[in-house]
mmCIF file of the C-alpha atoms, coordinates in Angstrom:
data_MODEL
# 
_entry.id   MODEL 
# 
loop_
_atom_site.group_PDB 
_atom_site.id 
_atom_site.type_symbol 
_atom_site.label_atom_id 
_atom_site.label_alt_id 
_atom_site.label_comp_id 
_atom_site.label_asym_id 
_atom_site.label_entity_id 
_atom_site.label_seq_id 
_atom_site.pdbx_PDB_ins_code 
_atom_site.Cartn_x 
_atom_site.Cartn_y 
_atom_site.Cartn_z 
_atom_site.occupancy 
_atom_site.B_iso_or_equiv 
_atom_site.pdbx_formal_charge 
_atom_site.auth_seq_id 
_atom_site.auth_comp_id 
_atom_site.auth_asym_id 
_atom_site.auth_atom_id 
_atom_site.pdbx_PDB_model_num 
ATOM 1   C CA . UNK A 1 1   ? -0.002  0.122   -0.030  1.00 0.00 ? 1   UNK A CA 1 
ATOM 2   C CA . UNK A 1 2   ? 2.859   2.479   0.078   1.00 0.00 ? 2   UNK A CA 1 
ATOM 3   C CA . UNK A 1 3   ? 2.314   3.362   -3.429  1.00 0.00 ? 3   UNK A CA 1 
ATOM 4   C CA . UNK A 1 4   ? -1.311  4.474   -2.993  1.00 0.00 ? 4   UNK A CA 1 
ATOM 5   C CA . UNK A 1 5   ? -2.181  7.914   -2.116  1.00 0.00 ? 5   UNK A CA 1 
ATOM 6   C CA . UNK A 1 6   ? -5.426  9.383   -1.730  1.00 0.00 ? 6   UNK A CA 1 
ATOM 7   C CA . UNK A 1 7   ? -5.603  13.050  -2.771  1.00 0.00 ? 7   UNK A CA 1 
ATOM 8   C CA . UNK A 1 8   ? -8.391  15.177  -1.869  1.00 0.00 ? 8   UNK A CA 1 
ATOM 9   C CA . UNK A 1 9   ? -9.829  15.902  1.826   1.00 0.00 ? 9   UNK A CA 1 
ATOM 10  C CA . UNK A 1 10  ? -12.769 17.715  0.938   1.00 0.00 ? 10  UNK A CA 1 
ATOM 11  C CA . UNK A 1 11  ? -15.045 14.334  0.434   1.00 0.00 ? 11  UNK A CA 1 
ATOM 12  C CA . UNK A 1 12  ? -16.665 13.282  3.427   1.00 0.00 ? 12  UNK A CA 1 
ATOM 13  C CA . UNK A 1 13  ? -18.706 10.342  2.006   1.00 0.00 ? 13  UNK A CA 1 
ATOM 14  C CA . UNK A 1 14  ? -17.310 7.624   0.035   1.00 0.00 ? 14  UNK A CA 1 
ATOM 15  C CA . UNK A 1 15  ? -19.174 6.868   -3.209  1.00 0.00 ? 15  UNK A CA 1 
ATOM 16  C CA . UNK A 1 16  ? -19.191 3.339   -4.820  1.00 0.00 ? 16  UNK A CA 1 
ATOM 17  C CA . UNK A 1 17  ? -16.974 4.784   -7.606  1.00 0.00 ? 17  UNK A CA 1 
ATOM 18  C CA . UNK A 1 18  ? -14.262 5.161   -4.756  1.00 0.00 ? 18  UNK A CA 1 
ATOM 19  C CA . UNK A 1 19  ? -14.913 1.617   -3.687  1.00 0.00 ? 19  UNK A CA 1 
ATOM 20  C CA . UNK A 1 20  ? -14.572 0.048   -7.096  1.00 0.00 ? 20  UNK A CA 1 
ATOM 21  C CA . UNK A 1 21  ? -11.478 2.094   -8.043  1.00 0.00 ? 21  UNK A CA 1 
ATOM 22  C CA . UNK A 1 22  ? -9.802  1.291   -4.448  1.00 0.00 ? 22  UNK A CA 1 
ATOM 23  C CA . UNK A 1 23  ? -10.391 -2.388  -5.549  1.00 0.00 ? 23  UNK A CA 1 
ATOM 24  C CA . UNK A 1 24  ? -8.912  -2.167  -8.892  1.00 0.00 ? 24  UNK A CA 1 
ATOM 25  C CA . UNK A 1 25  ? -6.157  -0.151  -7.059  1.00 0.00 ? 25  UNK A CA 1 
ATOM 26  C CA . UNK A 1 26  ? -5.076  -2.957  -4.821  1.00 0.00 ? 26  UNK A CA 1 
ATOM 27  C CA . UNK A 1 27  ? -5.154  -5.533  -7.959  1.00 0.00 ? 27  UNK A CA 1 
ATOM 28  C CA . UNK A 1 28  ? -3.171  -3.088  -10.009 1.00 0.00 ? 28  UNK A CA 1 
ATOM 29  C CA . UNK A 1 29  ? -0.815  -2.600  -7.192  1.00 0.00 ? 29  UNK A CA 1 
ATOM 30  C CA . UNK A 1 30  ? -0.323  -6.328  -6.728  1.00 0.00 ? 30  UNK A CA 1 
ATOM 31  C CA . UNK A 1 31  ? 0.912   -6.218  -10.251 1.00 0.00 ? 31  UNK A CA 1 
ATOM 32  C CA . UNK A 1 32  ? 3.706   -3.820  -9.936  1.00 0.00 ? 32  UNK A CA 1 
ATOM 33  C CA . UNK A 1 33  ? 1.800   -0.600  -10.736 1.00 0.00 ? 33  UNK A CA 1 
ATOM 34  C CA . UNK A 1 34  ? 1.723   2.909   -8.736  1.00 0.00 ? 34  UNK A CA 1 
ATOM 35  C CA . UNK A 1 35  ? -1.659  4.058   -8.097  1.00 0.00 ? 35  UNK A CA 1 
ATOM 36  C CA . UNK A 1 36  ? -3.219  7.097   -6.700  1.00 0.00 ? 36  UNK A CA 1 
ATOM 37  C CA . UNK A 1 37  ? -6.784  7.433   -6.043  1.00 0.00 ? 37  UNK A CA 1 
ATOM 38  C CA . UNK A 1 38  ? -8.062  11.173  -6.817  1.00 0.00 ? 38  UNK A CA 1 
ATOM 39  C CA . UNK A 1 39  ? -11.033 12.412  -4.937  1.00 0.00 ? 39  UNK A CA 1 
ATOM 40  C CA . UNK A 1 40  ? -12.059 15.990  -5.317  1.00 0.00 ? 40  UNK A CA 1 
ATOM 41  C CA . UNK A 1 41  ? -15.243 17.514  -4.377  1.00 0.00 ? 41  UNK A CA 1 
ATOM 42  C CA . UNK A 1 42  ? -17.396 18.199  -7.777  1.00 0.00 ? 42  UNK A CA 1 
ATOM 43  C CA . UNK A 1 43  ? -15.378 16.187  -9.709  1.00 0.00 ? 43  UNK A CA 1 
ATOM 44  C CA . UNK A 1 44  ? -15.523 12.330  -10.211 1.00 0.00 ? 44  UNK A CA 1 
ATOM 45  C CA . UNK A 1 45  ? -13.098 10.114  -8.465  1.00 0.00 ? 45  UNK A CA 1 
ATOM 46  C CA . UNK A 1 46  ? -10.246 8.764   -10.414 1.00 0.00 ? 46  UNK A CA 1 
ATOM 47  C CA . UNK A 1 47  ? -7.575  6.549   -10.227 1.00 0.00 ? 47  UNK A CA 1 
ATOM 48  C CA . UNK A 1 48  ? -4.019  7.148   -11.889 1.00 0.00 ? 48  UNK A CA 1 
ATOM 49  C CA . UNK A 1 49  ? -2.000  4.521   -12.746 1.00 0.00 ? 49  UNK A CA 1 
ATOM 50  C CA . UNK A 1 50  ? 1.566   4.653   -13.860 1.00 0.00 ? 50  UNK A CA 1 
ATOM 51  C CA . UNK A 1 51  ? 4.013   2.005   -14.604 1.00 0.00 ? 51  UNK A CA 1 
ATOM 52  C CA . UNK A 1 52  ? 7.230   2.699   -12.463 1.00 0.00 ? 52  UNK A CA 1 
ATOM 53  C CA . UNK A 1 53  ? 9.334   1.047   -15.062 1.00 0.00 ? 53  UNK A CA 1 
ATOM 54  C CA . UNK A 1 54  ? 8.433   3.316   -17.900 1.00 0.00 ? 54  UNK A CA 1 
ATOM 55  C CA . UNK A 1 55  ? 6.838   6.143   -16.254 1.00 0.00 ? 55  UNK A CA 1 
ATOM 56  C CA . UNK A 1 56  ? 5.480   7.696   -19.686 1.00 0.00 ? 56  UNK A CA 1 
ATOM 57  C CA . UNK A 1 57  ? 2.979   4.786   -19.275 1.00 0.00 ? 57  UNK A CA 1 
ATOM 58  C CA . UNK A 1 58  ? 0.329   6.104   -17.371 1.00 0.00 ? 58  UNK A CA 1 
ATOM 59  C CA . UNK A 1 59  ? -3.438  6.665   -17.508 1.00 0.00 ? 59  UNK A CA 1 
ATOM 60  C CA . UNK A 1 60  ? -6.669  7.705   -15.456 1.00 0.00 ? 60  UNK A CA 1 
ATOM 61  C CA . UNK A 1 61  ? -9.420  5.452   -14.673 1.00 0.00 ? 61  UNK A CA 1 
ATOM 62  C CA . UNK A 1 62  ? -13.063 6.675   -13.869 1.00 0.00 ? 62  UNK A CA 1 
ATOM 63  C CA . UNK A 1 63  ? -16.273 4.492   -13.116 1.00 0.00 ? 63  UNK A CA 1 
ATOM 64  C CA . UNK A 1 64  ? -19.233 5.119   -15.184 1.00 0.00 ? 64  UNK A CA 1 
ATOM 65  C CA . UNK A 1 65  ? -22.531 3.915   -16.085 1.00 0.00 ? 65  UNK A CA 1 
ATOM 66  C CA . UNK A 1 66  ? -22.162 1.898   -19.476 1.00 0.00 ? 66  UNK A CA 1 
ATOM 67  C CA . UNK A 1 67  ? -25.104 1.818   -22.070 1.00 0.00 ? 67  UNK A CA 1 
ATOM 68  C CA . UNK A 1 68  ? -26.995 -0.733  -20.312 1.00 0.00 ? 68  UNK A CA 1 
ATOM 69  C CA . UNK A 1 69  ? -26.812 1.428   -17.053 1.00 0.00 ? 69  UNK A CA 1 
ATOM 70  C CA . UNK A 1 70  ? -24.305 -0.947  -15.512 1.00 0.00 ? 70  UNK A CA 1 
ATOM 71  C CA . UNK A 1 71  ? -21.063 0.273   -13.449 1.00 0.00 ? 71  UNK A CA 1 
ATOM 72  C CA . UNK A 1 72  ? -17.904 -0.067  -15.579 1.00 0.00 ? 72  UNK A CA 1 
ATOM 73  C CA . UNK A 1 73  ? -14.285 0.779   -15.554 1.00 0.00 ? 73  UNK A CA 1 
ATOM 74  C CA . UNK A 1 74  ? -13.290 3.121   -18.129 1.00 0.00 ? 74  UNK A CA 1 
ATOM 75  C CA . UNK A 1 75  ? -10.402 5.002   -19.859 1.00 0.00 ? 75  UNK A CA 1 
ATOM 76  C CA . UNK A 1 76  ? -11.184 8.884   -19.832 1.00 0.00 ? 76  UNK A CA 1 
ATOM 77  C CA . UNK A 1 77  ? -11.534 9.161   -23.637 1.00 0.00 ? 77  UNK A CA 1 
ATOM 78  C CA . UNK A 1 78  ? -14.005 7.324   -22.998 1.00 0.00 ? 78  UNK A CA 1 
ATOM 79  C CA . UNK A 1 79  ? -13.381 3.705   -23.430 1.00 0.00 ? 79  UNK A CA 1 
ATOM 80  C CA . UNK A 1 80  ? -15.240 1.060   -21.645 1.00 0.00 ? 80  UNK A CA 1 
ATOM 81  C CA . UNK A 1 81  ? -12.567 -1.384  -19.875 1.00 0.00 ? 81  UNK A CA 1 
ATOM 82  C CA . UNK A 1 82  ? -14.792 -3.711  -18.093 1.00 0.00 ? 82  UNK A CA 1 
ATOM 83  C CA . UNK A 1 83  ? -17.819 -4.086  -15.972 1.00 0.00 ? 83  UNK A CA 1 
ATOM 84  C CA . UNK A 1 84  ? -17.037 -3.503  -12.247 1.00 0.00 ? 84  UNK A CA 1 
ATOM 85  C CA . UNK A 1 85  ? -17.922 -6.981  -11.339 1.00 0.00 ? 85  UNK A CA 1 
ATOM 86  C CA . UNK A 1 86  ? -14.974 -8.136  -13.699 1.00 0.00 ? 86  UNK A CA 1 
ATOM 87  C CA . UNK A 1 87  ? -12.339 -6.724  -11.447 1.00 0.00 ? 87  UNK A CA 1 
ATOM 88  C CA . UNK A 1 88  ? -9.539  -9.267  -13.102 1.00 0.00 ? 88  UNK A CA 1 
ATOM 89  C CA . UNK A 1 89  ? -10.542 -8.387  -16.837 1.00 0.00 ? 89  UNK A CA 1 
ATOM 90  C CA . UNK A 1 90  ? -10.379 -5.007  -16.027 1.00 0.00 ? 90  UNK A CA 1 
ATOM 91  C CA . UNK A 1 91  ? -6.851  -5.300  -14.508 1.00 0.00 ? 91  UNK A CA 1 
ATOM 92  C CA . UNK A 1 92  ? -5.636  -7.356  -17.271 1.00 0.00 ? 92  UNK A CA 1 
ATOM 93  C CA . UNK A 1 93  ? -6.593  -4.595  -19.555 1.00 0.00 ? 93  UNK A CA 1 
ATOM 94  C CA . UNK A 1 94  ? -5.080  -1.666  -17.763 1.00 0.00 ? 94  UNK A CA 1 
ATOM 95  C CA . UNK A 1 95  ? -1.949  -3.898  -17.453 1.00 0.00 ? 95  UNK A CA 1 
ATOM 96  C CA . UNK A 1 96  ? -1.794  -4.673  -21.522 1.00 0.00 ? 96  UNK A CA 1 
ATOM 97  C CA . UNK A 1 97  ? -2.374  -0.982  -22.175 1.00 0.00 ? 97  UNK A CA 1 
ATOM 98  C CA . UNK A 1 98  ? 0.274   0.277   -19.687 1.00 0.00 ? 98  UNK A CA 1 
ATOM 99  C CA . UNK A 1 99  ? 2.979   -2.558  -20.190 1.00 0.00 ? 99  UNK A CA 1 
ATOM 100 C CA . UNK A 1 100 ? 6.477   -1.828  -20.696 1.00 0.00 ? 100 UNK A CA 1 
ATOM 101 C CA . UNK A 1 101 ? 8.465   -3.666  -23.654 1.00 0.00 ? 101 UNK A CA 1 
ATOM 102 C CA . UNK A 1 102 ? 9.089   -7.251  -22.814 1.00 0.00 ? 102 UNK A CA 1 
ATOM 103 C CA . UNK A 1 103 ? 6.611   -7.347  -19.946 1.00 0.00 ? 103 UNK A CA 1 
ATOM 104 C CA . UNK A 1 104 ? 5.391   -11.113 -18.857 1.00 0.00 ? 104 UNK A CA 1 
ATOM 105 C CA . UNK A 1 105 ? 1.557   -11.593 -19.934 1.00 0.00 ? 105 UNK A CA 1 
ATOM 106 C CA . UNK A 1 106 ? -0.113  -12.450 -16.686 1.00 0.00 ? 106 UNK A CA 1 
ATOM 107 C CA . UNK A 1 107 ? -2.840  -14.064 -18.850 1.00 0.00 ? 107 UNK A CA 1 
ATOM 108 C CA . UNK A 1 108 ? -2.852  -16.434 -21.961 1.00 0.00 ? 108 UNK A CA 1 
ATOM 109 C CA . UNK A 1 109 ? -5.423  -16.659 -24.411 1.00 0.00 ? 109 UNK A CA 1 
ATOM 110 C CA . UNK A 1 110 ? -7.017  -19.786 -24.655 1.00 0.00 ? 110 UNK A CA 1 
ATOM 111 C CA . UNK A 1 111 ? -6.277  -22.037 -27.590 1.00 0.00 ? 111 UNK A CA 1 
ATOM 112 C CA . UNK A 1 112 ? -9.769  -22.881 -28.667 1.00 0.00 ? 112 UNK A CA 1 
ATOM 113 C CA . UNK A 1 113 ? -10.485 -19.174 -28.775 1.00 0.00 ? 113 UNK A CA 1 
ATOM 114 C CA . UNK A 1 114 ? -7.438  -18.634 -31.150 1.00 0.00 ? 114 UNK A CA 1 
ATOM 115 C CA . UNK A 1 115 ? -8.797  -21.293 -33.663 1.00 0.00 ? 115 UNK A CA 1 
ATOM 116 C CA . UNK A 1 116 ? -12.119 -19.453 -33.303 1.00 0.00 ? 116 UNK A CA 1 
ATOM 117 C CA . UNK A 1 117 ? -10.773 -16.462 -34.447 1.00 0.00 ? 117 UNK A CA 1 
ATOM 118 C CA . UNK A 1 118 ? -9.051  -17.588 -37.420 1.00 0.00 ? 118 UNK A CA 1 
ATOM 119 C CA . UNK A 1 119 ? -12.065 -18.804 -38.760 1.00 0.00 ? 119 UNK A CA 1 
# 
């Protein structure tokens, strides 16, 4: 937890978005990323994620409702990452986006899926 910092003291109520971002922060921190939860009154909470091996690889993550009204993680441009119920999938996606060259993959694509994609 040493790399995690919460910015902003104005907020007094913890939102669902903050809870989901904190869960993602924990998972990404276990994978070696530096994370910082940003909470400021009047702004949506966000999670800053940086690859400490390549600090230029950094991004913010938000929680917003998707088209079905379900909470999901998003990059700010906005690109949906995964539903908040799919924490590992979300962390895998963020890790792929922020991976430095030569970073070993944590997940392997099942061979059946590759065969189906080739058709």
